PDB file of N, CA, C, O and CB in Angstrom:
ATOM      1  N   MET A   1     -35.047  -2.397 -14.917  1.00  0.00           N
ATOM      2  CA  MET A   1     -34.750  -1.058 -15.529  1.00  0.00           C
ATOM      3  C   MET A   1     -33.443  -1.236 -16.287  1.00  0.00           C
ATOM      4  O   MET A   1     -32.467  -1.726 -15.718  1.00  0.00           O
ATOM      5  CB  MET A   1     -34.633   0.133 -14.417  1.00  0.00           C
ATOM      6  N   PRO A   2     -33.402  -0.853 -17.541  1.00  0.00           N
ATOM      7  CA  PRO A   2     -32.161  -0.999 -18.367  1.00  0.00           C
ATOM      8  C   PRO A   2     -31.137   0.059 -17.944  1.00  0.00           C
ATOM      9  O   PRO A   2     -31.452   1.094 -17.356  1.00  0.00           O
ATOM     10  CB  PRO A   2     -32.483  -0.855 -19.917  1.00  0.00           C
ATOM     11  N   LYS A   3     -29.909  -0.271 -18.281  1.00  0.00           N
ATOM     12  CA  LYS A   3     -28.818   0.714 -17.994  1.00  0.00           C
ATOM     13  C   LYS A   3     -29.023   1.865 -18.996  1.00  0.00           C
ATOM     14  O   LYS A   3     -29.581   1.690 -20.079  1.00  0.00           O
ATOM     15  CB  LYS A   3     -27.321   0.048 -18.139  1.00  0.00           C
ATOM     16  N   LEU A   4     -28.541   3.055 -18.576  1.00  0.00           N
ATOM     17  CA  LEU A   4     -28.617   4.224 -19.434  1.00  0.00           C
ATOM     18  C   LEU A   4     -27.255   4.406 -20.102  1.00  0.00           C
ATOM     19  O   LEU A   4     -26.206   4.147 -19.512  1.00  0.00           O
ATOM     20  CB  LEU A   4     -29.032   5.500 -18.624  1.00  0.00           C
ATOM     21  N   LYS A   5     -27.310   4.850 -21.329  1.00  0.00           N
ATOM     22  CA  LYS A   5     -26.068   5.088 -22.057  1.00  0.00           C
ATOM     23  C   LYS A   5     -25.675   6.535 -21.919  1.00  0.00           C
ATOM     24  O   LYS A   5     -26.494   7.444 -22.054  1.00  0.00           O
ATOM     25  CB  LYS A   5     -26.207   4.707 -23.539  1.00  0.00           C
ATOM     26  N   THR A   6     -24.395   6.728 -21.646  1.00  0.00           N
ATOM     27  CA  THR A   6     -23.865   8.105 -21.611  1.00  0.00           C
ATOM     28  C   THR A   6     -23.654   8.671 -22.980  1.00  0.00           C
ATOM     29  O   THR A   6     -23.089   8.011 -23.852  1.00  0.00           O
ATOM     30  CB  THR A   6     -22.568   8.155 -20.856  1.00  0.00           C
ATOM     31  N   HIS A   7     -24.113   9.915 -23.186  1.00  0.00           N
ATOM     32  CA  HIS A   7     -23.846  10.574 -24.474  1.00  0.00           C
ATOM     33  C   HIS A   7     -22.364  10.998 -24.451  1.00  0.00           C
ATOM     34  O   HIS A   7     -21.968  11.887 -23.697  1.00  0.00           O
ATOM     35  CB  HIS A   7     -24.822  11.834 -24.714  1.00  0.00           C
ATOM     36  N   LYS A   8     -21.542  10.320 -25.318  1.00  0.00           N
ATOM     37  CA  LYS A   8     -20.114  10.526 -25.262  1.00  0.00           C
ATOM     38  C   LYS A   8     -19.690  11.929 -25.587  1.00  0.00           C
ATOM     39  O   LYS A   8     -18.694  12.393 -25.034  1.00  0.00           O
ATOM     40  CB  LYS A   8     -19.447   9.600 -26.170  1.00  0.00           C
ATOM     41  N   GLY A   9     -20.405  12.654 -26.476  1.00  0.00           N
ATOM     42  CA  GLY A   9     -20.053  14.014 -26.780  1.00  0.00           C
ATOM     43  C   GLY A   9     -20.286  14.889 -25.602  1.00  0.00           C
ATOM     44  O   GLY A   9     -19.502  15.803 -25.348  1.00  0.00           O
ATOM     45  N   ALA A  10     -21.351  14.642 -24.860  1.00  0.00           N
ATOM     46  CA  ALA A  10     -21.610  15.454 -23.689  1.00  0.00           C
ATOM     47  C   ALA A  10     -20.632  15.171 -22.525  1.00  0.00           C
ATOM     48  O   ALA A  10     -20.303  16.051 -21.729  1.00  0.00           O
ATOM     49  CB  ALA A  10     -23.032  15.225 -23.233  1.00  0.00           C
ATOM     50  N   ALA A  11     -20.184  13.894 -22.466  1.00  0.00           N
ATOM     51  CA  ALA A  11     -19.241  13.506 -21.409  1.00  0.00           C
ATOM     52  C   ALA A  11     -17.891  14.197 -21.614  1.00  0.00           C
ATOM     53  O   ALA A  11     -17.164  14.404 -20.642  1.00  0.00           O
ATOM     54  CB  ALA A  11     -19.056  11.967 -21.383  1.00  0.00           C
ATOM     55  N   LYS A  12     -17.553  14.541 -22.790  1.00  0.00           N
ATOM     56  CA  LYS A  12     -16.321  15.258 -23.064  1.00  0.00           C
ATOM     57  C   LYS A  12     -16.442  16.709 -22.758  1.00  0.00           C
ATOM     58  O   LYS A  12     -15.421  17.360 -22.539  1.00  0.00           O
ATOM     59  CB  LYS A  12     -15.915  15.082 -24.478  1.00  0.00           C
ATOM     60  N   ARG A  13     -17.636  17.270 -22.726  1.00  0.00           N
ATOM     61  CA  ARG A  13     -17.879  18.681 -22.537  1.00  0.00           C
ATOM     62  C   ARG A  13     -18.302  19.111 -21.185  1.00  0.00           C
ATOM     63  O   ARG A  13     -18.117  20.268 -20.809  1.00  0.00           O
ATOM     64  CB  ARG A  13     -18.852  19.106 -23.447  1.00  0.00           C
ATOM     65  N   PHE A  14     -18.879  18.192 -20.427  1.00  0.00           N
ATOM     66  CA  PHE A  14     -19.444  18.549 -19.129  1.00  0.00           C
ATOM     67  C   PHE A  14     -18.854  17.643 -18.033  1.00  0.00           C
ATOM     68  O   PHE A  14     -18.467  16.505 -18.299  1.00  0.00           O
ATOM     69  CB  PHE A  14     -20.999  18.434 -19.159  1.00  0.00           C
ATOM     70  N   SER A  15     -18.792  18.166 -16.806  1.00  0.00           N
ATOM     71  CA  SER A  15     -18.469  17.320 -15.670  1.00  0.00           C
ATOM     72  C   SER A  15     -19.171  17.843 -14.456  1.00  0.00           C
ATOM     73  O   SER A  15     -19.507  19.025 -14.381  1.00  0.00           O
ATOM     74  CB  SER A  15     -16.962  17.249 -15.433  1.00  0.00           C
ATOM     75  N   LYS A  16     -19.400  16.956 -13.485  1.00  0.00           N
ATOM     76  CA  LYS A  16     -20.140  17.270 -12.292  1.00  0.00           C
ATOM     77  C   LYS A  16     -19.227  17.756 -11.210  1.00  0.00           C
ATOM     78  O   LYS A  16     -18.074  17.330 -11.136  1.00  0.00           O
ATOM     79  CB  LYS A  16     -20.916  16.085 -11.823  1.00  0.00           C
ATOM     80  N   THR A  17     -19.705  18.632 -10.371  1.00  0.00           N
ATOM     81  CA  THR A  17     -18.944  19.056  -9.177  1.00  0.00           C
ATOM     82  C   THR A  17     -19.344  18.166  -8.002  1.00  0.00           C
ATOM     83  O   THR A  17     -20.203  17.295  -8.143  1.00  0.00           O
ATOM     84  CB  THR A  17     -19.207  20.576  -8.838  1.00  0.00           C
ATOM     85  N   GLY A  18     -18.743  18.376  -6.884  1.00  0.00           N
ATOM     86  CA  GLY A  18     -19.039  17.546  -5.697  1.00  0.00           C
ATOM     87  C   GLY A  18     -20.419  17.780  -5.214  1.00  0.00           C
ATOM     88  O   GLY A  18     -20.995  16.899  -4.575  1.00  0.00           O
ATOM     89  N   THR A  19     -20.988  18.923  -5.482  1.00  0.00           N
ATOM     90  CA  THR A  19     -22.354  19.199  -4.955  1.00  0.00           C
ATOM     91  C   THR A  19     -23.439  18.887  -5.989  1.00  0.00           C
ATOM     92  O   THR A  19     -24.615  19.156  -5.745  1.00  0.00           O
ATOM     93  CB  THR A  19     -22.472  20.681  -4.520  1.00  0.00           C
ATOM     94  N   GLY A  20     -23.052  18.311  -7.162  1.00  0.00           N
ATOM     95  CA  GLY A  20     -24.018  17.899  -8.113  1.00  0.00           C
ATOM     96  C   GLY A  20     -24.297  18.949  -9.246  1.00  0.00           C
ATOM     97  O   GLY A  20     -25.088  18.670 -10.146  1.00  0.00           O
ATOM     98  N   LYS A  21     -23.687  20.084  -9.204  1.00  0.00           N
ATOM     99  CA  LYS A  21     -23.804  21.031 -10.298  1.00  0.00           C
ATOM    100  C   LYS A  21     -22.999  20.556 -11.502  1.00  0.00           C
ATOM    101  O   LYS A  21     -22.117  19.705 -11.381  1.00  0.00           O
ATOM    102  CB  LYS A  21     -23.339  22.420  -9.858  1.00  0.00           C
ATOM    103  N   ILE A  22     -23.309  21.107 -12.637  1.00  0.00           N
ATOM    104  CA  ILE A  22     -22.600  20.694 -13.827  1.00  0.00           C
ATOM    105  C   ILE A  22     -21.770  21.817 -14.380  1.00  0.00           C
ATOM    106  O   ILE A  22     -22.274  22.916 -14.613  1.00  0.00           O
ATOM    107  CB  ILE A  22     -23.557  20.198 -14.867  1.00  0.00           C
ATOM    108  N   LYS A  23     -20.485  21.548 -14.595  1.00  0.00           N
ATOM    109  CA  LYS A  23     -19.621  22.539 -15.111  1.00  0.00           C
ATOM    110  C   LYS A  23     -19.472  22.448 -16.625  1.00  0.00           C
ATOM    111  O   LYS A  23     -19.588  21.363 -17.194  1.00  0.00           O
ATOM    112  CB  LYS A  23     -18.307  22.434 -14.455  1.00  0.00           C
ATOM    113  N   ARG A  24     -19.214  23.586 -17.285  1.00  0.00           N
ATOM    114  CA  ARG A  24     -19.072  23.594 -18.775  1.00  0.00           C
ATOM    115  C   ARG A  24     -17.999  24.652 -19.098  1.00  0.00           C
ATOM    116  O   ARG A  24     -17.776  25.613 -18.363  1.00  0.00           O
ATOM    117  CB  ARG A  24     -20.489  23.932 -19.530  1.00  0.00           C
ATOM    118  N   GLY A  25     -17.350  24.403 -20.258  1.00  0.00           N
ATOM    119  CA  GLY A  25     -16.428  25.432 -20.728  1.00  0.00           C
ATOM    120  C   GLY A  25     -17.148  26.499 -21.481  1.00  0.00           C
ATOM    121  O   GLY A  25     -18.362  26.423 -21.674  1.00  0.00           O
ATOM    122  N   GLN A  26     -16.405  27.516 -21.920  1.00  0.00           N
ATOM    123  CA  GLN A  26     -17.031  28.622 -22.697  1.00  0.00           C
ATOM    124  C   GLN A  26     -16.779  28.473 -24.158  1.00  0.00           C
ATOM    125  O   GLN A  26     -15.827  27.815 -24.579  1.00  0.00           O
ATOM    126  CB  GLN A  26     -16.515  29.978 -22.241  1.00  0.00           C
ATOM    127  N   THR A  27     -17.632  29.083 -24.929  1.00  0.00           N
ATOM    128  CA  THR A  27     -17.494  29.094 -26.371  1.00  0.00           C
ATOM    129  C   THR A  27     -16.597  30.248 -26.811  1.00  0.00           C
ATOM    130  O   THR A  27     -16.229  31.113 -26.016  1.00  0.00           O
ATOM    131  CB  THR A  27     -18.868  29.194 -27.039  1.00  0.00           C
ATOM    132  N   LYS A  28     -16.248  30.236 -28.134  1.00  0.00           N
ATOM    133  CA  LYS A  28     -15.480  31.279 -28.715  1.00  0.00           C
ATOM    134  C   LYS A  28     -14.018  31.333 -28.238  1.00  0.00           C
ATOM    135  O   LYS A  28     -13.422  32.404 -28.132  1.00  0.00           O
ATOM    136  CB  LYS A  28     -16.143  32.550 -28.438  1.00  0.00           C
ATOM    137  N   THR A  29     -13.467  30.157 -27.958  1.00  0.00           N
ATOM    138  CA  THR A  29     -12.086  30.144 -27.476  1.00  0.00           C
ATOM    139  C   THR A  29     -11.143  29.308 -28.402  1.00  0.00           C
ATOM    140  O   THR A  29     -10.000  29.025 -28.043  1.00  0.00           O
ATOM    141  CB  THR A  29     -12.053  29.579 -26.037  1.00  0.00           C
ATOM    142  N   ARG A  30     -11.657  28.928 -29.594  1.00  0.00           N
ATOM    143  CA  ARG A  30     -10.886  27.971 -30.409  1.00  0.00           C
ATOM    144  C   ARG A  30     -10.095  28.659 -31.534  1.00  0.00           C
ATOM    145  O   ARG A  30      -8.972  28.247 -31.825  1.00  0.00           O
ATOM    146  CB  ARG A  30     -11.831  26.925 -31.015  1.00  0.00           C
ATOM    147  N   HIS A  31     -10.658  29.702 -32.172  1.00  0.00           N
ATOM    148  CA  HIS A  31      -9.924  30.366 -33.226  1.00  0.00           C
ATOM    149  C   HIS A  31     -10.354  31.810 -33.341  1.00  0.00           C
ATOM    150  O   HIS A  31     -11.266  32.250 -32.641  1.00  0.00           O
ATOM    151  CB  HIS A  31     -10.116  29.649 -34.546  1.00  0.00           C
ATOM    152  N   ILE A  32      -9.712  32.540 -34.209  1.00  0.00           N
ATOM    153  CA  ILE A  32      -9.903  34.021 -34.361  1.00  0.00           C
ATOM    154  C   ILE A  32      -9.647  34.694 -33.005  1.00  0.00           C
ATOM    155  O   ILE A  32     -10.423  35.550 -32.580  1.00  0.00           O
ATOM    156  CB  ILE A  32     -11.380  34.370 -34.885  1.00  0.00           C
ATOM    157  N   LEU A  33      -8.596  34.319 -32.351  1.00  0.00           N
ATOM    158  CA  LEU A  33      -8.278  34.906 -31.068  1.00  0.00           C
ATOM    159  C   LEU A  33      -7.452  36.204 -31.150  1.00  0.00           C
ATOM    160  O   LEU A  33      -7.307  36.935 -30.170  1.00  0.00           O
ATOM    161  CB  LEU A  33      -7.546  33.905 -30.252  1.00  0.00           C
ATOM    162  N   THR A  34      -6.924  36.456 -32.341  1.00  0.00           N
ATOM    163  CA  THR A  34      -6.108  37.645 -32.514  1.00  0.00           C
ATOM    164  C   THR A  34      -6.942  38.888 -32.402  1.00  0.00           C
ATOM    165  O   THR A  34      -6.442  39.941 -32.005  1.00  0.00           O
ATOM    166  CB  THR A  34      -5.397  37.617 -33.841  1.00  0.00           C
ATOM    167  N   SER A  35      -8.232  38.784 -32.753  1.00  0.00           N
ATOM    168  CA  SER A  35      -9.105  40.035 -32.702  1.00  0.00           C
ATOM    169  C   SER A  35      -9.741  40.190 -31.345  1.00  0.00           C
ATOM    170  O   SER A  35     -10.459  41.166 -31.130  1.00  0.00           O
ATOM    171  CB  SER A  35     -10.242  39.991 -33.792  1.00  0.00           C
ATOM    172  N   LYS A  36      -9.518  39.287 -30.424  1.00  0.00           N
ATOM    173  CA  LYS A  36     -10.145  39.413 -29.088  1.00  0.00           C
ATOM    174  C   LYS A  36      -9.168  40.068 -28.127  1.00  0.00           C
ATOM    175  O   LYS A  36      -7.959  39.863 -28.236  1.00  0.00           O
ATOM    176  CB  LYS A  36     -10.591  38.018 -28.539  1.00  0.00           C
ATOM    177  N   LEU A  37      -9.652  40.812 -27.235  1.00  0.00           N
ATOM    178  CA  LEU A  37      -8.829  41.494 -26.219  1.00  0.00           C
ATOM    179  C   LEU A  37      -8.316  40.503 -25.164  1.00  0.00           C
ATOM    180  O   LEU A  37      -8.999  39.535 -24.830  1.00  0.00           O
ATOM    181  CB  LEU A  37      -9.646  42.619 -25.532  1.00  0.00           C
ATOM    182  N   PRO A  38      -7.078  40.760 -24.634  1.00  0.00           N
ATOM    183  CA  PRO A  38      -6.562  39.873 -23.641  1.00  0.00           C
ATOM    184  C   PRO A  38      -7.505  39.637 -22.474  1.00  0.00           C
ATOM    185  O   PRO A  38      -7.611  38.515 -21.979  1.00  0.00           O
ATOM    186  CB  PRO A  38      -5.294  40.393 -23.149  1.00  0.00           C
ATOM    187  N   LYS A  39      -8.207  40.707 -22.020  1.00  0.00           N
ATOM    188  CA  LYS A  39      -9.144  40.596 -20.914  1.00  0.00           C
ATOM    189  C   LYS A  39     -10.260  39.625 -21.264  1.00  0.00           C
ATOM    190  O   LYS A  39     -10.656  38.805 -20.436  1.00  0.00           O
ATOM    191  CB  LYS A  39      -9.722  41.970 -20.555  1.00  0.00           C
ATOM    192  N   THR A  40     -10.772  39.715 -22.497  1.00  0.00           N
ATOM    193  CA  THR A  40     -11.834  38.820 -22.979  1.00  0.00           C
ATOM    194  C   THR A  40     -11.351  37.344 -22.957  1.00  0.00           C
ATOM    195  O   THR A  40     -12.052  36.439 -22.506  1.00  0.00           O
ATOM    196  CB  THR A  40     -12.273  39.232 -24.428  1.00  0.00           C
ATOM    197  N   LYS A  41     -10.099  37.155 -23.476  1.00  0.00           N
ATOM    198  CA  LYS A  41      -9.608  35.777 -23.535  1.00  0.00           C
ATOM    199  C   LYS A  41      -9.372  35.204 -22.182  1.00  0.00           C
ATOM    200  O   LYS A  41      -9.566  34.004 -21.987  1.00  0.00           O
ATOM    201  CB  LYS A  41      -8.351  35.699 -24.324  1.00  0.00           C
ATOM    202  N   ARG A  42      -8.944  36.040 -21.191  1.00  0.00           N
ATOM    203  CA  ARG A  42      -8.770  35.546 -19.776  1.00  0.00           C
ATOM    204  C   ARG A  42     -10.124  35.091 -19.219  1.00  0.00           C
ATOM    205  O   ARG A  42     -10.225  34.044 -18.580  1.00  0.00           O
ATOM    206  CB  ARG A  42      -8.154  36.684 -18.838  1.00  0.00           C
ATOM    207  N   LYS A  43     -11.172  35.907 -19.477  1.00  0.00           N
ATOM    208  CA  LYS A  43     -12.493  35.566 -18.944  1.00  0.00           C
ATOM    209  C   LYS A  43     -13.065  34.307 -19.593  1.00  0.00           C
ATOM    210  O   LYS A  43     -13.755  33.531 -18.932  1.00  0.00           O
ATOM    211  CB  LYS A  43     -13.454  36.729 -19.147  1.00  0.00           C
ATOM    212  N   LEU A  44     -12.776  34.093 -20.915  1.00  0.00           N
ATOM    213  CA  LEU A  44     -13.254  32.909 -21.587  1.00  0.00           C
ATOM    214  C   LEU A  44     -12.575  31.603 -21.131  1.00  0.00           C
ATOM    215  O   LEU A  44     -13.082  30.509 -21.379  1.00  0.00           O
ATOM    216  CB  LEU A  44     -13.066  33.080 -23.047  1.00  0.00           C
ATOM    217  N   GLY A  45     -11.451  31.738 -20.478  1.00  0.00           N
ATOM    218  CA  GLY A  45     -10.714  30.574 -20.056  1.00  0.00           C
ATOM    219  C   GLY A  45     -11.350  29.945 -18.788  1.00  0.00           C
ATOM    220  O   GLY A  45     -10.996  28.827 -18.415  1.00  0.00           O
ATOM    221  N   LYS A  46     -12.227  30.620 -18.168  1.00  0.00           N
ATOM    222  CA  LYS A  46     -12.791  30.079 -16.901  1.00  0.00           C
ATOM    223  C   LYS A  46     -13.989  29.201 -17.190  1.00  0.00           C
ATOM    224  O   LYS A  46     -14.629  29.340 -18.232  1.00  0.00           O
ATOM    225  CB  LYS A  46     -13.203  31.226 -15.937  1.00  0.00           C
ATOM    226  N   THR A  47     -14.293  28.307 -16.283  1.00  0.00           N
ATOM    227  CA  THR A  47     -15.468  27.423 -16.468  1.00  0.00           C
ATOM    228  C   THR A  47     -16.707  28.044 -15.819  1.00  0.00           C
ATOM    229  O   THR A  47     -16.588  28.887 -14.930  1.00  0.00           O
ATOM    230  CB  THR A  47     -15.199  26.008 -15.860  1.00  0.00           C
ATOM    231  N   LEU A  48     -17.842  27.646 -16.244  1.00  0.00           N
ATOM    232  CA  LEU A  48     -19.106  28.189 -15.753  1.00  0.00           C
ATOM    233  C   LEU A  48     -19.989  26.974 -15.318  1.00  0.00           C
ATOM    234  O   LEU A  48     -19.675  25.823 -15.619  1.00  0.00           O
ATOM    235  CB  LEU A  48     -19.831  29.087 -16.884  1.00  0.00           C
ATOM    236  N   ILE A  49     -21.084  27.276 -14.613  1.00  0.00           N
ATOM    237  CA  ILE A  49     -22.062  26.295 -14.228  1.00  0.00           C
ATOM    238  C   ILE A  49     -23.178  26.327 -15.288  1.00  0.00           C
ATOM    239  O   ILE A  49     -23.569  27.389 -15.772  1.00  0.00           O
ATOM    240  CB  ILE A  49     -22.614  26.575 -12.779  1.00  0.00           C
ATOM    241  N   VAL A  50     -23.662  25.157 -15.620  1.00  0.00           N
ATOM    242  CA  VAL A  50     -24.773  25.078 -16.564  1.00  0.00           C
ATOM    243  C   VAL A  50     -25.980  25.763 -16.006  1.00  0.00           C
ATOM    244  O   VAL A  50     -26.221  25.647 -14.804  1.00  0.00           O
ATOM    245  CB  VAL A  50     -25.102  23.638 -16.904  1.00  0.00           C
ATOM    246  N   SER A  51     -26.769  26.478 -16.798  1.00  0.00           N
ATOM    247  CA  SER A  51     -27.915  27.195 -16.303  1.00  0.00           C
ATOM    248  C   SER A  51     -29.007  26.252 -15.876  1.00  0.00           C
ATOM    249  O   SER A  51     -29.005  25.088 -16.275  1.00  0.00           O
ATOM    250  CB  SER A  51     -28.426  28.142 -17.339  1.00  0.00           C
ATOM    251  N   ASP A  52     -29.961  26.731 -15.058  1.00  0.00           N
ATOM    252  CA  ASP A  52     -31.033  25.937 -14.560  1.00  0.00           C
ATOM    253  C   ASP A  52     -31.933  25.407 -15.690  1.00  0.00           C
ATOM    254  O   ASP A  52     -32.477  24.306 -15.606  1.00  0.00           O
ATOM    255  CB  ASP A  52     -31.831  26.740 -13.581  1.00  0.00           C
ATOM    256  N   ALA A  53     -32.076  26.232 -16.761  1.00  0.00           N
ATOM    257  CA  ALA A  53     -32.913  25.868 -17.882  1.00  0.00           C
ATOM    258  C   ALA A  53     -32.357  24.611 -18.578  1.00  0.00           C
ATOM    259  O   ALA A  53     -33.141  23.799 -19.068  1.00  0.00           O
ATOM    260  CB  ALA A  53     -33.015  27.042 -18.874  1.00  0.00           C
ATOM    261  N   ASP A  54     -31.045  24.435 -18.632  1.00  0.00           N
ATOM    262  CA  ASP A  54     -30.429  23.366 -19.382  1.00  0.00           C
ATOM    263  C   ASP A  54     -29.966  22.199 -18.493  1.00  0.00           C
ATOM    264  O   ASP A  54     -29.544  21.160 -19.001  1.00  0.00           O
ATOM    265  CB  ASP A  54     -29.265  23.912 -20.158  1.00  0.00           C
ATOM    266  N   HIS A  55     -30.045  22.375 -17.178  1.00  0.00           N
ATOM    267  CA  HIS A  55     -29.472  21.422 -16.260  1.00  0.00           C
ATOM    268  C   HIS A  55     -30.065  19.996 -16.349  1.00  0.00           C
ATOM    269  O   HIS A  55     -29.326  19.013 -16.311  1.00  0.00           O
ATOM    270  CB  HIS A  55     -29.639  21.940 -14.883  1.00  0.00           C
ATOM    271  N   ASP A  56     -31.421  19.894 -16.471  1.00  0.00           N
ATOM    272  CA  ASP A  56     -31.998  18.608 -16.553  1.00  0.00           C
ATOM    273  C   ASP A  56     -31.663  17.876 -17.884  1.00  0.00           C
ATOM    274  O   ASP A  56     -31.500  16.656 -17.912  1.00  0.00           O
ATOM    275  CB  ASP A  56     -33.469  18.737 -16.377  1.00  0.00           C
ATOM    276  N   LYS A  57     -31.568  18.641 -18.949  1.00  0.00           N
ATOM    277  CA  LYS A  57     -31.240  18.031 -20.243  1.00  0.00           C
ATOM    278  C   LYS A  57     -29.833  17.525 -20.254  1.00  0.00           C
ATOM    279  O   LYS A  57     -29.576  16.454 -20.804  1.00  0.00           O
ATOM    280  CB  LYS A  57     -31.438  19.018 -21.375  1.00  0.00           C
ATOM    281  N   VAL A  58     -28.906  18.247 -19.673  1.00  0.00           N
ATOM    282  CA  VAL A  58     -27.484  17.861 -19.613  1.00  0.00           C
ATOM    283  C   VAL A  58     -27.289  16.699 -18.621  1.00  0.00           C
ATOM    284  O   VAL A  58     -26.503  15.784 -18.868  1.00  0.00           O
ATOM    285  CB  VAL A  58     -26.599  19.086 -19.196  1.00  0.00           C
ATOM    286  N   ALA A  59     -27.989  16.751 -17.545  1.00  0.00           N
ATOM    287  CA  ALA A  59     -27.871  15.707 -16.500  1.00  0.00           C
ATOM    288  C   ALA A  59     -28.355  14.342 -17.056  1.00  0.00           C
ATOM    289  O   ALA A  59     -27.831  13.297 -16.669  1.00  0.00           O
ATOM    290  CB  ALA A  59     -28.711  16.108 -15.218  1.00  0.00           C
ATOM    291  N   ARG A  60     -29.328  14.359 -17.938  1.00  0.00           N
ATOM    292  CA  ARG A  60     -29.818  13.126 -18.566  1.00  0.00           C
ATOM    293  C   ARG A  60     -28.806  12.556 -19.492  1.00  0.00           C
ATOM    294  O   ARG A  60     -28.767  11.340 -19.681  1.00  0.00           O
ATOM    295  CB  ARG A  60     -31.100  13.368 -19.313  1.00  0.00           C
ATOM    296  N   MET A  61     -27.966  13.393 -20.092  1.00  0.00           N
ATOM    297  CA  MET A  61     -26.979  12.858 -20.999  1.00  0.00           C
ATOM    298  C   MET A  61     -25.763  12.280 -20.319  1.00  0.00           C
ATOM    299  O   MET A  61     -25.048  11.465 -20.903  1.00  0.00           O
ATOM    300  CB  MET A  61     -26.557  13.903 -21.928  1.00  0.00           C
ATOM    301  N   ILE A  62     -25.512  12.707 -19.043  1.00  0.00           N
ATOM    302  CA  ILE A  62     -24.357  12.155 -18.285  1.00  0.00           C
ATOM    303  C   ILE A  62     -24.834  11.589 -16.995  1.00  0.00           C
ATOM    304  O   ILE A  62     -24.563  12.152 -15.934  1.00  0.00           O
ATOM    305  CB  ILE A  62     -23.278  13.227 -18.017  1.00  0.00           C
ATOM    306  N   PRO A  63     -25.571  10.439 -17.049  1.00  0.00           N
ATOM    307  CA  PRO A  63     -26.214   9.931 -15.852  1.00  0.00           C
ATOM    308  C   PRO A  63     -25.237   9.408 -14.798  1.00  0.00           C
ATOM    309  O   PRO A  63     -25.577   9.434 -13.616  1.00  0.00           O
ATOM    310  CB  PRO A  63     -27.160   8.848 -16.226  1.00  0.00           C
ATOM    311  N   TYR A  64     -24.036   8.932 -15.163  1.00  0.00           N
ATOM    312  CA  TYR A  64     -23.145   8.338 -14.205  1.00  0.00           C
ATOM    313  C   TYR A  64     -21.945   9.181 -13.923  1.00  0.00           C
ATOM    314  O   TYR A  64     -21.014   8.717 -13.266  1.00  0.00           O
ATOM    315  CB  TYR A  64     -22.719   7.021 -14.665  1.00  0.00           C
ATOM    316  N   ALA A  65     -21.926  10.394 -14.390  1.00  0.00           N
ATOM    317  CA  ALA A  65     -20.741  11.299 -14.130  1.00  0.00           C
ATOM    318  C   ALA A  65     -20.660  11.706 -12.671  1.00  0.00           C
ATOM    319  O   ALA A  65     -19.753  12.443 -12.285  1.00  0.00           O
ATOM    320  CB  ALA A  65     -20.819  12.589 -15.009  1.00  0.00           C
TER     321      ALA A  65
END
């Protein structure tokens, strides 16, 4: 069986937890922040778990993470 290559773009965006779930950051945090409320910006700073629908696709891109 050949080695699998890690998708380097995905490796920079996702990481695995100790239990095997995959963490991701949130979108809409890079620019145009002056028009967003402070409460919204605080919530966008937190990490989330990748949804079940996308989990298999993301896990295939980061096989050794």
